[in-house]
C-alpha positions as CSV (number, residue, x, y, z in Angstrom):
1,M,101.0,77.9,104.9
2,D,100.0,79.1,101.5
3,P,96.6,77.6,100.7
4,P,95.2,78.0,97.2
5,F,92.8,80.9,96.9
6,A,90.1,81.6,94.2
7,T,90.8,78.3,92.6
8,A,88.9,75.0,92.5
9,G,91.4,73.6,95.0
10,E,90.7,76.2,97.7
11,P,89.3,74.7,100.9
12,A,85.6,75.2,101.4
13,P,86.0,76.9,104.9
14,L,88.5,79.4,103.3
15,R,86.1,80.2,100.5
16,A,83.3,80.7,103.0
17,A,85.4,82.9,105.3
18,F,86.5,85.1,102.4
19,G,83.0,85.4,101.2
20,E,81.7,86.9,104.4
21,P,82.7,90.6,103.7
22,R,80.9,90.6,100.3
23,P,77.3,91.1,101.7
24,A,78.6,93.7,104.1
25,V,80.2,95.9,101.4
26,A,77.5,95.3,98.7
27,P,75.4,98.4,99.9
28,L,78.5,100.6,99.6
29,A,79.8,99.2,96.3
30,A,77.7,101.5,94.1
31,E,78.6,100.7,90.5
32,E,81.5,98.5,91.5
33,D,81.5,94.7,91.7
34,P,80.9,93.8,95.4
35,G,83.4,91.0,95.0
36,V,86.1,93.5,93.9
37,V,85.2,95.8,96.8
38,A,85.5,92.9,99.3
39,E,88.9,91.9,97.8
40,T,90.0,95.5,98.1
41,L,89.0,95.6,101.8
42,R,90.9,92.4,102.5
43,A,93.9,93.6,100.5
44,G,93.8,97.0,102.3
45,L,93.9,95.2,105.6
46,H,96.7,92.9,104.6
47,G,98.6,95.0,102.1
48,P,97.9,94.4,98.4
49,L,101.3,93.3,97.2
50,T,101.6,90.1,99.3
51,P,98.3,88.6,98.2
52,M,98.8,89.7,94.6
53,R,102.3,88.1,94.5
54,G,100.9,84.9,96.0
55,G,98.2,84.7,93.4
56,R,95.4,85.3,95.9
57,L,94.3,88.5,94.2
58,P,93.9,88.7,90.5
59,R,96.6,91.1,89.0
60,E,94.2,92.2,86.3
61,Q,92.0,93.9,88.9
62,H,94.8,95.9,90.5
63,D,94.1,99.1,88.5
64,R,90.5,99.0,89.8
65,R,91.5,98.0,93.4
66,L,93.9,100.9,94.1
67,P,91.4,103.8,93.5
68,L,88.8,101.9,95.6
69,L,91.2,101.8,98.4
70,I,92.3,105.4,98.1
71,D,89.2,107.3,96.9
72,R,86.4,105.8,99.0
73,R,84.6,108.3,101.2
């Protein structure tokens, strides 16, 4: 199963589930976009390459995601 993600065709329950971490990470996001921080958390849990290859993580945010994953304290 490879449902569409971050597109108009994504199922509403999927969108809602992936939106859940955003409010939790918002206080820790500092100057970063909470959406990018939430994406990084999910990618860190699942491995960033698989979702990026499948189009579920925007490639253009990769250079911002990696330092978030590595440098957060």
